[in-house]
C-alpha positions as CSV (number, residue, x, y, z in Angstrom):
1,M,8.4,-0.7,-21.6
2,T,8.8,-2.3,-18.3
3,S,11.7,-3.0,-15.4
4,T,11.5,-5.3,-12.3
5,A,13.9,-5.9,-9.7
6,A,14.4,-8.9,-7.6
7,P,13.0,-8.4,-4.0
8,N,15.2,-7.0,-1.1
9,P,14.0,-7.9,2.3
10,A,16.5,-5.8,3.8
11,R,14.5,-2.7,2.7
12,E,12.8,-1.1,5.9
13,Q,10.2,1.9,6.3
14,P,9.9,3.1,9.7
15,G,6.3,3.6,10.8
16,T,4.4,5.1,13.5
17,A,3.2,3.5,16.5
18,G,1.8,0.5,14.2
19,G,5.2,-0.7,14.2
20,P,8.1,-0.2,11.5
21,L,7.9,-2.1,8.1
22,R,10.0,-3.3,5.5
23,V,9.2,-3.5,1.8
24,V,9.5,-7.1,0.6
25,A,8.7,-6.2,-2.6
26,A,6.9,-3.5,-5.0
27,A,5.9,-2.8,-8.8
28,H,4.2,0.2,-10.2
29,L,2.6,0.3,-13.6
30,T,0.9,3.1,-15.4
31,H,-1.6,2.5,-18.7
32,R,-2.4,5.1,-21.4
33,P,-5.7,4.9,-23.1
34,D,-3.8,4.7,-26.8
35,G,-0.8,2.3,-25.6
36,P,-1.0,-1.8,-26.1
37,G,-4.1,-3.5,-24.2
38,L,-3.4,-4.8,-20.7
39,P,-3.6,-8.7,-20.1
40,V,-7.1,-10.1,-20.1
41,V,-8.6,-11.1,-16.6
42,P,-11.3,-13.2,-17.5
43,G,-14.5,-12.3,-16.2
44,F,-13.8,-8.8,-16.1
45,V,-14.7,-6.2,-18.9
46,A,-14.7,-2.6,-20.2
47,S,-12.7,-1.2,-17.7
48,T,-9.0,-1.1,-17.1
49,F,-8.8,-0.9,-13.4
50,N,-9.0,-4.6,-12.7
51,P,-6.6,-5.8,-15.4
52,L,-4.3,-2.9,-14.0
53,V,-4.4,-4.3,-10.2
54,H,-3.9,-7.7,-11.7
55,E,-1.1,-7.2,-14.0
56,T,0.7,-4.8,-11.1
57,V,0.1,-7.7,-8.5
58,R,2.0,-10.3,-11.1
59,R,4.4,-7.8,-11.0
60,C,5.2,-7.5,-7.5
61,L,4.5,-11.2,-6.1
62,G,5.4,-12.8,-9.4
63,D,3.9,-15.2,-11.5
64,P,0.9,-17.1,-9.3
65,P,1.7,-21.0,-9.2
66,A,0.1,-23.5,-11.8
67,D,0.1,-26.1,-9.0
68,G,-1.2,-24.2,-6.0
69,T,1.7,-24.6,-4.0
70,G,2.3,-20.9,-4.0
71,N,5.9,-19.0,-4.8
72,A,9.0,-17.6,-2.8
73,L,6.9,-14.4,-1.9
74,V,3.5,-16.2,-0.9
75,G,3.9,-20.1,-0.7
76,P,4.9,-20.1,3.1
77,Y,2.0,-17.7,4.1
78,P,-1.0,-18.5,2.4
79,D,-2.9,-17.8,5.9
80,T,-1.3,-15.2,7.0
81,T,-0.9,-12.5,4.1
82,A,-3.6,-9.6,4.6
83,V,-4.9,-7.6,1.5
84,V,-5.6,-4.0,1.6
85,L,-6.8,-2.0,-1.3
86,A,-6.6,1.9,-1.4
87,T,-8.4,4.2,-3.5
88,V,-10.3,7.3,-4.1
89,A,-12.7,6.7,-6.8
90,G,-12.4,3.2,-7.3
91,D,-13.7,1.9,-10.6
92,A,-15.3,4.7,-12.2
93,T,-15.2,3.5,-15.3
94,T,-17.4,0.6,-14.6
95,S,-19.9,2.7,-12.1
96,D,-20.3,5.2,-14.8
97,L,-21.1,2.8,-17.6
98,A,-23.5,0.4,-15.5
99,S,-25.1,3.9,-14.7
100,R,-25.6,4.9,-18.5
101,K,-26.8,1.3,-19.5
102,L,-29.6,1.8,-16.6
103,V,-31.0,5.4,-17.6
104,S,-31.0,4.6,-21.0
105,G,-32.9,1.7,-20.5
106,R,-30.5,-0.6,-21.9
107,V,-30.1,-4.7,-20.8
108,H,-27.5,-4.4,-18.1
109,N,-24.6,-6.4,-18.3
110,P,-24.6,-8.7,-15.1
111,L,-20.5,-8.9,-15.1
112,L,-20.9,-4.8,-14.7
113,F,-22.7,-5.8,-11.0
114,F,-20.2,-8.4,-10.3
115,Q,-17.2,-5.7,-10.5
116,S,-18.8,-2.9,-9.4
117,V,-17.6,-4.3,-6.3
118,T,-14.0,-2.4,-5.9
119,T,-12.6,-5.3,-3.9
120,S,-13.6,-7.5,-6.6
121,I,-10.6,-8.5,-8.5
122,L,-9.2,-9.2,-5.2
123,G,-11.0,-12.3,-5.3
124,H,-10.0,-13.5,-8.3
125,L,-6.1,-12.4,-6.9
126,T,-6.8,-14.3,-3.6
127,I,-7.5,-17.5,-5.5
128,E,-4.8,-17.3,-7.8
129,Y,-2.2,-17.1,-5.0
130,G,-4.0,-19.2,-2.8
131,L,-4.2,-16.2,-0.1
132,T,-7.1,-16.5,2.7
133,G,-6.0,-13.4,4.9
134,P,-8.3,-10.4,5.6
135,V,-8.9,-8.3,2.8
136,S,-9.5,-4.6,3.4
137,C,-10.4,-1.8,1.4
138,V,-9.6,1.9,1.9
139,A,-11.1,5.2,0.6
140,A,-10.8,8.8,1.3
141,D,-10.6,12.0,-0.5
142,H,-7.7,13.0,1.9
143,G,-4.4,11.1,2.4
144,V,-5.2,7.8,1.4
145,A,-2.1,6.2,0.4
146,E,-1.0,7.3,4.2
147,Q,-4.1,5.9,5.5
148,A,-3.6,2.7,3.7
149,W,0.3,2.2,4.8
150,E,-1.3,3.1,8.5
151,A,-4.1,0.3,8.1
152,A,-1.0,-2.0,7.0
153,E,1.2,-1.2,10.0
154,L,-2.1,-1.8,12.6
155,L,-2.6,-5.0,10.8
156,L,0.7,-6.2,11.1
157,S,1.0,-5.0,14.5
158,Q,-2.5,-5.9,16.5
159,E,-2.9,-9.1,14.3
160,P,0.2,-11.5,15.6
161,E,-0.8,-14.4,13.4
162,L,-0.3,-12.1,10.2
163,D,3.1,-12.5,8.3
164,Q,2.9,-9.7,5.8
165,V,0.3,-7.5,4.1
166,L,0.1,-6.7,0.3
167,L,-1.1,-3.4,-0.3
168,I,-2.4,-2.0,-3.3
169,G,-3.0,1.7,-4.8
170,V,-5.3,2.3,-7.7
171,E,-6.4,5.1,-9.8
172,L,-8.0,5.7,-12.8
173,A,-7.3,9.0,-14.8
174,V,-10.5,11.0,-14.9
175,N,-13.5,11.0,-16.7
176,P,-15.6,13.9,-16.9
177,R,-17.6,13.2,-13.9
178,T,-14.6,12.2,-11.7
179,R,-12.7,15.6,-13.0
180,A,-15.9,17.8,-11.4
181,A,-15.7,15.1,-8.3
182,Y,-11.8,16.2,-7.7
183,G,-12.8,19.6,-8.4
184,Q,-15.2,19.5,-5.6
185,V,-12.6,17.8,-3.1
186,A,-9.8,20.5,-4.0
187,R,-12.1,23.5,-3.1
188,L,-12.8,22.0,0.4
189,G,-9.3,21.7,0.8
190,R,-8.8,18.1,0.4
191,S,-5.6,15.8,-0.8
192,A,-7.5,13.6,-3.5
193,R,-5.6,14.7,-6.8
194,P,-6.4,12.0,-10.0
195,P,-3.1,10.5,-11.6
196,E,-2.4,11.5,-15.3
197,Q,-2.6,8.1,-16.9
198,D,-4.5,4.9,-15.2
199,L,-2.2,3.2,-12.0
200,A,-1.7,1.1,-10.1
201,V,1.2,0.0,-7.0
202,A,1.6,-3.2,-5.3
203,V,3.9,-3.4,-2.0
204,L,4.2,-6.1,0.0
205,L,5.0,-5.4,3.8
206,R,6.3,-7.3,6.5
207,R,7.6,-5.9,9.9
208,A,10.8,-4.7,9.9
209,V,13.6,-6.9,11.5
210,G,16.3,-4.5,12.3
211,T,16.5,-1.0,14.2
212,G,17.8,1.0,10.7
213,E,16.4,4.5,10.1
214,G,14.3,5.8,7.4
215,S,11.5,7.9,6.6
216,R,7.4,7.0,6.3
217,P,6.3,7.5,2.6
218,P,5.7,11.2,2.0
219,G,2.5,12.9,2.5
220,Y,0.8,14.5,-0.1
221,E,2.1,18.4,-0.5
222,G,-0.3,19.8,-2.6
223,G,1.8,20.2,-5.9
224,S,1.7,18.6,-8.9
225,S,2.5,15.1,-9.3
226,P,1.5,12.7,-12.5
227,Y,0.9,10.1,-9.7
228,G,-2.0,12.1,-8.1
229,S,-2.9,10.6,-4.7
230,L,-1.2,7.6,-5.0
231,L,2.6,9.6,-5.0
232,P,3.4,8.5,-1.4
233,L,3.1,4.8,-2.4
234,V,4.7,5.3,-6.1
235,A,8.1,6.8,-4.2
236,V,8.1,3.8,-1.9
237,A,8.1,1.4,-5.2
238,E,10.8,3.3,-6.8
239,R,12.9,3.8,-3.8
240,A,12.7,-0.3,-3.7
241,G,13.4,-0.3,-7.3
242,R,10.5,-1.5,-9.1
243,T,9.3,0.5,-11.8
244,G,7.0,-0.2,-14.8
245,E,4.9,1.1,-17.6
246,A,2.7,-0.3,-19.9
247,A,3.6,2.1,-22.8
């Protein structure tokens, strides 16, 4: 089941020293392994990580234009849109599959080498939407959503040529290796937690234009959440009225 609302340019999220931001559009999407498959992305195989990011961004921004002229959210800003991707464990499915092939002596799939780079799907998206702004990745075992939000704030406060930031959070449900890794992270007192299902969030941010007050995305408080470390970004998307589920 999916639900999408029209962009709300008036919604604002105040920031810190980087400056207040407003949410222009947002979407989040969960995926169950036993549910319907995600739309295929040419050149990406085996893992849901990349198709999940692609579909979530499509729901946030709208369909990429067939004629290369941009759409309502991206068209005026192809050169001034930055992209920030946030993740704790990255595409563990691809990393583990490539490792298993290597140690077993099986032939390595060259596509796995390409998509093992966490931001490889961003290259595909920037081509589709005609974006030429800077692309960054934030990976952390503590406060990854908050750090990514701060990165967006800093980009818009320190780079005057930028007009907006597409902030993407993505995390896969645990496999045996990442379950052990998250356990070690928890024992060290860090906040990183996995989602119950594969999850991606996309939030399009611009500088706030008014002085209305609000609150930053909530920090991780150590409790249980089906969204794990991406809970703060999901909360932003839900407040903006964008929800989604690949049931």
